[in-house]
Structures are given as C-alpha cells and as structure tokens.
C-alpha positions in Angstrom: 9.2 -10.1 -29.5 10.8 -13.0 -27.5 9.9 -12.7 -23.8 11.7 -14.7 -21.0 9.9 -15.1 -17.7 11.4 -15.8 -14.3 10.1 -19.3 -14.6 12.1 -19.7 -17.8 15.2 -18.6 -16.0 14.8 -21.1 -13.3 14.0 -23.9 -15.7 17.2 -23.1 -17.7 19.2 -23.2 -14.5 17.7 -26.5 -13.6 18.6 -28.0 -17.0 22.2 -26.9 -16.6 22.4 -28.5 -13.2 21.0 -31.7 -14.6 23.8 -31.8 -17.2 21.6 -30.8 -20.2 23.1 -28.2 -22.5 21.2 -24.9 -22.1 23.7 -22.7 -24.0 21.0 -21.7 -26.4 19.2 -19.9 -23.5 22.2 -17.9 -22.4 22.0 -15.0 -24.8 18.3 -14.6 -24.0 19.1 -14.7 -20.3 21.7 -12.0 -20.6 19.4 -9.8 -22.6 16.4 -10.4 -20.4 17.9 -9.5 -17.0 18.2 -5.7 -17.6 14.8 -5.7 -19.3 13.2 -7.5 -16.4 14.6 -5.0 -13.9 13.3 -2.1 -16.0 9.8 -3.7 -15.9 9.7 -3.8 -12.1 6.2 -2.9 -10.8 5.3 -1.2 -7.6 2.1 -0.7 -5.6 1.1 1.8 -3.0 -2.0 1.3 -0.7 -3.3 4.5 0.8 -5.3 3.1 3.7 -8.0 5.3 5.2 -8.8 3.8 8.7 -12.3 4.5 9.9 -13.9 4.6 6.5 -13.9 7.8 4.5 -17.2 9.4 3.3 -17.5 8.9 -0.4 -20.3 11.5 -0.4 -17.8 14.2 0.7 -14.8 13.2 -1.4 -15.3 11.4 -4.8 -19.1 10.7 -5.2 -20.8 13.9 -4.2 -24.5 14.5 -4.4 -25.1 18.2 -4.9 -28.6 19.4 -4.6 -29.8 16.3 -2.6 -30.5 16.4 1.1 -27.7 13.8 1.6 -25.2 16.0 -0.2 -24.0 17.9 2.9 -22.0 21.1 3.2 -19.2 20.6 0.7 -19.4 21.9 -2.9 -18.2 19.9 -5.9 -15.4 21.3 -8.1 -14.5 20.5 -11.7 -11.4 18.3 -12.4 -9.2 18.2 -15.4 -11.6 15.5 -16.8 -14.8 16.9 -18.3 -17.9 15.8 -16.3 -15.9 14.4 -13.3 -16.2 16.3 -10.1 -14.4 16.0 -6.7 -14.9 17.7 -3.3 -13.8 21.3 -3.1 -11.3 20.2 -0.5 -9.4 18.1 -3.0 -8.3 20.8 -5.5 -4.8 19.4 -6.2 -6.1 15.9 -6.8 -8.7 17.4 -9.1 -5.9 18.5 -11.4 -4.7 14.9 -11.7 -8.1 13.2 -12.2 -6.9 12.1 -15.7 -4.6 9.6 -13.9 -7.4 8.2 -11.7 -10.2 5.7 -12.1 -13.0 6.4 -9.5 -14.8 3.2 -8.7 -18.1 4.5 -7.2 -19.9 1.2 -7.2 -18.3 -0.9 -4.4 -20.7 -3.0 -2.4 -19.3 -5.2 0.4 -20.6 -7.2 3.3 -18.9 -6.0 6.4 -19.9 -2.8 8.3 -17.8 -3.5 11.4 -14.3 -1.9 11.7 -12.7 -5.1 12.8 -14.2 -7.3 10.1 -14.2 -4.7 7.4 -10.5 -4.0 7.9 -9.7 -7.7 7.6 -11.9 -8.1 4.5 -10.4 -5.1 2.6 -6.8 -6.2 3.4 -7.1 -9.9 2.7 -10.1 -10.3 0.5 -11.7 -12.7 3.0 -14.0 -12.4 5.9 -12.3 -13.2 9.3 -12.9 -16.5 10.9 -12.1 -20.1 10.2 -8.9 -22.1 10.3 -6.9 -20.1 7.7 -4.9 -17.0 8.5 -5.0 -15.1 5.2 -2.2 -12.8 4.2 -2.7 -9.1 3.8 -2.7 -8.0 0.1 0.7 -6.3 0.6 2.3 -9.6 1.5 0.6 -11.5 -1.4 1.5 -8.9 -4.0 5.1 -8.2 -2.8 5.8 -11.9 -2.8 4.7 -12.1 -6.5 6.3 -8.8 -7.6 9.7 -9.0 -5.8 13.0 -9.4 -7.4 15.9 -11.0 -5.5 18.4 -8.2 -6.0 16.7 -5.5 -3.9 18.6 -4.4 -0.8 15.4 -3.1 0.9 12.4 -5.3 2.0 9.7 -6.0 -0.6 6.9 -4.7 1.6 7.1 -1.6 3.8 4.2 -0.3 6.0 4.6 3.3 7.1 2.9 4.4 10.3 0.2 1.7 10.2 -3.0 1.9 12.1 -3.6 -1.7 13.3 -6.0 -1.1 16.2 -9.1 -2.3 14.5 -7.6 -5.7 13.5 -3.9 -6.4 13.9 -4.3 -9.7 12.0 -5.4 -7.9 8.9 -1.9 -6.4 8.5 0.2 -9.6 8.7 1.6 -12.2 6.3 -0.8 -14.9 7.4 0.1 -18.4 6.1 2.8 -16.9 3.9 5.0 -16.6 7.0 7.4 -14.0 8.4 9.5 -13.7 5.3 6.7 -11.8 3.7 5.8 -9.6 6.7 6.1 -5.8 6.2 9.0 -3.8 7.5 7.2 -1.3 9.8 8.2 2.3 9.8 6.9 4.0 13.0 6.3 7.6 14.2 7.5 9.4 17.3 8.0 6.8 20.0 10.6 8.0 22.4 12.0 11.1 24.0 15.0 11.4 21.6 12.7 11.3 18.6 10.4 13.9 20.1 13.5 16.2 20.6 14.4 15.5 17.0 11.0 16.6 15.8 11.2 19.8 17.9 14.5 20.5 16.1 13.3 19.6 12.6 10.9 22.3 11.9 8.0 20.4 13.4 8.1 17.6 10.8 7.1 14.2 12.2 10.0 11.8 12.7 9.5 8.6 10.7 12.1 5.9 10.7 13.1 2.3 11.5 14.4 2.4 15.0 16.5 -0.8 14.5 18.6 1.0 11.9 19.8 3.5 14.5 23.2 2.5 15.9 23.7 5.6 18.0 26.4 5.0 20.6 27.7 1.8 19.1 30.8 1.9 16.9 31.0 0.1 13.6 33.7 -2.2 15.1 31.4 -3.3 17.9 28.5 -3.6 15.6 30.4 -5.9 13.3 31.7 -8.0 16.2 28.2 -8.5 17.5 27.0 -9.5 14.1 29.8 -12.0 13.8 28.8 -13.6 17.1 25.1 -13.7 16.0 26.0 -15.3 12.7 28.0 -18.0 14.4 25.2 -18.8 16.9 22.6 -18.7 14.1 24.5 -21.0 11.8 25.0 -23.5 14.6 21.3 -23.4 15.5 20.2 -23.9 11.9 22.4 -27.0 11.6 20.3 -28.8 14.1 17.0 -27.0 13.4 16.9 -27.0 9.6 13.1 -26.7 9.2 10.8 -24.1 7.7 10.1 -21.8 10.6 13.7 -21.2 11.8 14.8 -20.8 8.1 12.0 -18.2 7.5 13.1 -16.2 10.6 16.7 -16.4 9.6 15.8 -15.0 6.1 14.1 -12.0 7.8 17.0 -11.2 10.0 19.6 -11.7 7.3 17.7 -9.2 5.1 17.6 -6.8 8.0 21.3 -7.0 8.5 21.9 -6.5 4.8 19.7 -3.5 4.8 21.6 -2.0 7.8 24.8 -2.3 5.9 23.7 -0.6 2.6 23.3 2.9 1.3 19.6 2.1 0.5 18.7 2.5 4.2 19.1 6.2 3.7 15.7 6.1 2.0 14.2 6.3 5.4 15.9 9.6 6.2 14.0 12.5 4.9 16.3 15.2 6.2 18.1 15.6 2.9 15.0 16.5 1.0 14.6 20.2 0.1 12.3 22.2 2.3 10.1 23.1 -0.6 9.5 19.4 -1.3 8.7 18.6 2.3 6.3 21.5 2.5 4.5 20.4 -0.7 3.8 17.0 0.8 2.5 18.5 4.1 4.2 18.9 7.5 2.2 15.9 8.9 2.6 12.2 9.2 0.7 11.2 6.1 2.4 13.8 3.9 5.9 12.8 5.0 4.9 9.1 4.7 4.0 9.8 1.0 7.4 11.4 0.5 9.1 8.4 2.0 7.1 6.2 -0.3 8.5 8.0 -3.3 12.0 7.5 -2.0 11.3 3.8 -1.5 9.8 3.3 -4.9 13.0 4.9 -6.4 15.0 2.2 -4.6 12.8 -0.7 -5.9 10.4 -1.5 -3.0 7.5 -3.5 -4.4 4.7 -2.6 -2.1 4.1 0.2 0.4 1.2 0.9 2.7 0.5 4.3 4.2 -2.3 5.1 6.7 -4.0 8.5 7.0 -5.7 8.8 10.4 -5.2 12.6 10.6 -3.2 14.9 12.8 -4.9 15.7 16.0 -7.9 13.7 15.0 -7.7 11.1 17.8 -7.4 7.4 17.1 -10.5 7.0 14.9 -9.4 8.8 11.8 -12.1 8.9 9.2 -14.7 7.4 11.6 -16.8 10.5 11.5 -19.9 9.7 13.4 -19.7 13.2 14.8 -18.7 16.5 13.3 -18.2 14.9 9.9 -17.6 18.0 7.8 -15.0 19.7 10.0 -13.0 16.5 10.4 -13.3 15.4 6.8 -12.2 18.9 5.7 -9.0 18.5 7.7 -8.3 15.0 6.6 -9.0 15.9 3.0 -6.4 18.7 3.1 -3.7 16.2 4.3 -4.8 13.7 1.7 -4.8 16.2 -1.1 -1.3 17.5 -0.5 0.3 14.2 0.2 -1.3 12.1 -2.5 -1.1 14.8 -5.3 2.6 15.4 -4.5 3.3 11.7 -4.6 1.8 11.3 -8.0 3.4 14.4 -9.4 6.9 13.4 -8.3 6.6 9.8 -9.4 5.4 11.1 -12.8 8.3 13.5 -13.0 10.7 10.7 -12.3 9.2 8.3 -14.9 7.9 6.0 -12.1 4.1 6.6 -12.2 3.6 4.3 -15.2 5.1 1.4 -13.2 3.4 2.3 -9.9 -0.2 1.5 -9.1 -1.9 3.4 -6.3 -5.1 2.3 -4.5 -7.1 4.5 -2.1 -9.6 2.8 0.2 -10.8 2.3 3.7 -12.8 -0.6 5.2 -16.2 0.8 4.0 -17.9 4.1 3.2 -20.3 6.2 5.2 -24.0 6.7 5.2 -25.3 9.2 2.6 -27.8 10.3 5.2 -26.4 12.7 7.9 -27.1 11.7 11.4 -28.4 13.9 14.3 -24.8 14.6 15.4 -23.8 16.0 12.1 -21.9 12.8 11.2 -22.1 9.8 8.9 -22.2 6.2 10.0 -20.8 3.0 8.7 -22.0 2.0 5.2 -20.6 -0.9 3.1 -23.6 -1.1 0.7 -22.5 1.6 -1.8 -19.1 3.3 -1.6 -16.0 4.4 -3.4 -12.4 3.3 -3.9 -9.9 5.0 -6.3 -7.2 3.4 -8.5 -4.5 5.5 -10.1 -1.2 5.4 -11.9 0.4 2.4 -13.7 -1.9 -0.1 -15.4 -4.9 2.1 -14.7 -7.1 3.6 -17.4 -7.4 7.0 -15.7 -9.7 9.9 -16.3 -13.0 8.1 -15.8 -15.7 7.2 -13.3 -16.6 3.5 -13.0 -20.1 2.5 -11.8 -22.9 4.7 -10.5 -24.8 5.2 -7.3 -28.4 6.5 -7.0 -29.2 10.2 -6.7 -29.4 9.7 -2.9 -26.1 7.7 -2.9 -27.8 4.8 -1.0 -27.6 2.1 -3.7 -25.4 1.0 -6.6 -27.2 1.4 -9.9 -24.5 0.4 -12.3 -21.3 -1.6 -12.3 -21.5 -3.2 -8.8 -18.2 -4.6 -7.6 -17.0 -6.3 -4.4 -13.7 -6.6 -2.7 -12.6 -9.6 -4.8 -13.2 -7.6 -8.0 -11.2 -4.6 -6.6 -8.3 -6.8 -5.6 -8.3 -8.7 -8.9 -8.1 -5.4 -10.7 -5.2 -4.3 -8.5 -3.4 -7.6 -9.3 -4.0 -7.1 -13.1 -2.7 -3.5 -13.0 0.6 -4.6 -11.4 0.9 -7.6 -13.9 0.2 -10.3 -11.3 -2.2 -13.1 -12.1 -5.1 -12.7 -9.6 -5.7 -16.4 -9.9 -2.2 -17.3 -8.8 -2.4 -19.7 -5.9 -0.4 -19.9 -2.6 -0.7 -23.0 -0.4 -2.0 -22.3 3.0 -0.8 -24.0 6.3 -3.7 -26.5 6.0 -2.7 -27.5 2.5 -5.4 -25.6 0.7 -4.6 -23.6 -2.4 -5.6 -19.9 -2.0 -5.9 -17.4 -4.9 -4.5 -13.9 -4.4 -7.9 -12.5 -5.4 -11.2 -14.3 -5.8 -13.0 -11.8 -8.0 -12.9 -10.7 -11.6 -10.9 -7.7 -12.7 -12.8 -4.6 -13.6 -11.9 -4.5 -17.3 -12.7 -0.8 -17.9 -10.4 0.3 -15.1 -7.3 -1.3 -16.8 -5.2 0.3 -19.4 
C-alpha cells in the first residue's frame, strides 16, 4: 500500500513552487488527505498529583504485612487483580497494560513532577517542554479549530515549570480549563445540580454584543498587524499565533465542547459529580473534536491541596480518590470505545512517584520512587496484561525494570510518534522527545 507522509506533502508543495512538475503526486495527495485525517491520534494523561499508592490500586500485596486494608478483586483478565475500590476499571482490564516495574530517581514532589512531565530532572540551562507540548506538536493537524493541547483543572503547585512548553515556546502551551473561580460560576454550580463548573473563562462574552466584539477584534487585528510589520521576529510571531488561534476558537462551533450542559443527566452521573469525572467527560468531547493531547488532574474532592499525598489516613483518602478515578476513567474508556475512538486514543495514568509499601505510624504511606506503577490503556497498547514484577513486599523491582524515559518512549510509540524525534532547544541543542527505549510488550 502506498503511504504519503506529511513530509511528502510539503516536499511536493516545495517542488511545485520551484517550478518542477509535481502533477504525478496530485492524485496521491488527494487520496491521502482524508486517510490522514482518519488516522489522527490522541493522548490523555491522567495525572495523579501527590503520588498514588500502587499497593492500594494496581499492585496489591494480599497476605503480606505491607498489604494494608484493601482486598484484591478479579478483573476480566484471568490472574490480574485490582483494588476492590476499582470495580468498574476491573471490567476493562483487557484494555490496560499495568506497568508494575517503574523505578525512578526523584522522591521529591517538585522534582518528581518535573521528571514525570518532561522526562528530565530539573536544573540546568534548558527549560524542557512538558510531554503534552512535545506530543501535541508532533501529532497535530493544521485543520483543527481547537488547540492541540488542553489541560483541564491542572494542579501546578508542586512545580509550575513542569506544565509549560519550555523551549518549544507559547505556540505549544496548553489551553487551560479551570474550575470555579468567581462568584457567578459558583452561582452556576449551585444551579446546575451541584456539578463543578469547568470552562474557559475567555470564551465568555456575557454582556458584550457580537457587534462590539467584532469591532474590538478589528481594532486588535489592525494594531497587531502594524506591530508585527516592525517586530517580525520569533517571539511576537509565536504570541500572535496563540492569540489568532484563540480568536478562531471563539468564533467556531467547536468551542461548545467546553459546555457540558447539553450532556444527558445519566451520562454526567456515570462520570461522577466531581471535578475529575466531569473533566473526563469534557476530554471525551474534546477527543471527538480532534484535540491531540489532554491532561486531567485528580486531586480529589474535599481532599485538600495534596491529593494522593497520603502520609496520613492513607486508606480512607485512597478509597475516596479511587471511587472518583474508577467512575471517571472507566466511563471515559467506555464512551470512547462506543464511539470508535479508543483505538486511536492512548491513555496514561501516573503520578510523580509511588508510595512506600510499608505503612507508617500515622496509617499512611510515604514517597517511594524505587518501585511503583503506571498504567497504559487504549490505542496502540497491548492490553490485558501486567508488565514487570515487584517483590512480595513490594519494595524492589524483580522483573522488567523501567524508568521514565522508557515509559515516555512507549507512550510516543503508542501514538505513532518517533520517540527519537528531535526538537532544537533555545541553546541550539537537539533534544529527543523521549530518551528511553519503548517497552515492546506494552505495544500492540
């Protein structure tokens, strides 16, 4: 089968501009464009700030002193067990690859968050891009009305730099969707059945007519064009690209993806009447409209600002967080599957590290990067399996040790992006998207 890449398309265009006859390419180009659009890939990062306990979710140790209070339950894959508080996900284990053998080097929230978002330890002259920026840049198609990268209700307290585009620049920064942040939105939440209000505040033109909005945009375009005529360099151009895409989004029907009010009550309830669940529902709507990369944080309703950082009262907090995770994630996979989108959407579940197998004196678990778990699911993933193995105590990796570079390289391969693809940093150094080796058995 003849395949035409995006590079081929650009080369053909270049030949035509140079006066070389490229007519032989034209039928291939015409046939390839619809096919390329149908092959669009997506990625969803389910970010668990604070570091979830692998021992109480996907790598349980029943019968051992480190096992804790939770019981394991069977999944729809023989021999694979999850926590009893993840019953809905247990029914979809055949779509998931459980990587139980992660071992990383950073046990601090700040440094671990940066490492697991960029693949690099913090420090040094280079500001590395978050994986969402790197992958959305590689995966995006120019015809999308919405941004390539959307971050829903992010939790950036531990390390704000871990969530930015780094040396890739503002064109590849995420569009941030926030939660309740003003009195009007709180009133909306009170009048919306208690669902959290999620949206892009800048899309709200309440009190401003379309005529006035268009007039303001005309003035802005005039000023912007005049400025760029005398400042035609990279930084102003990058900022102009960002604003132009924002204006385009405001003027299209695609912006309705951020409004969950037209979803049936049954659907909203299935995802969960909490910020994470409704964020997962929004992610499904964004995937339907072609967004390449979406990040969602689960820090838990009424759990304070530390989310999965369960140094104290681990089991009660993890039970509550697991319930939110179970409803939101399972509904997301089910609905993507029903719409024929799961095969083209790769999901990764991870935090900045795991938690100690040993339970501390406060009934909690502490930071533990030595042996922990991440999960891959959906498109490009060989589901229904466990990859790697930890010891009976959960304290060491016995088989299949992998680090952050390997995990990121696997994610790249699953979404059909070359992990060795290089971007040029601000200091002129070529930087690979991922420095590791894909975990072959995780890939379909």
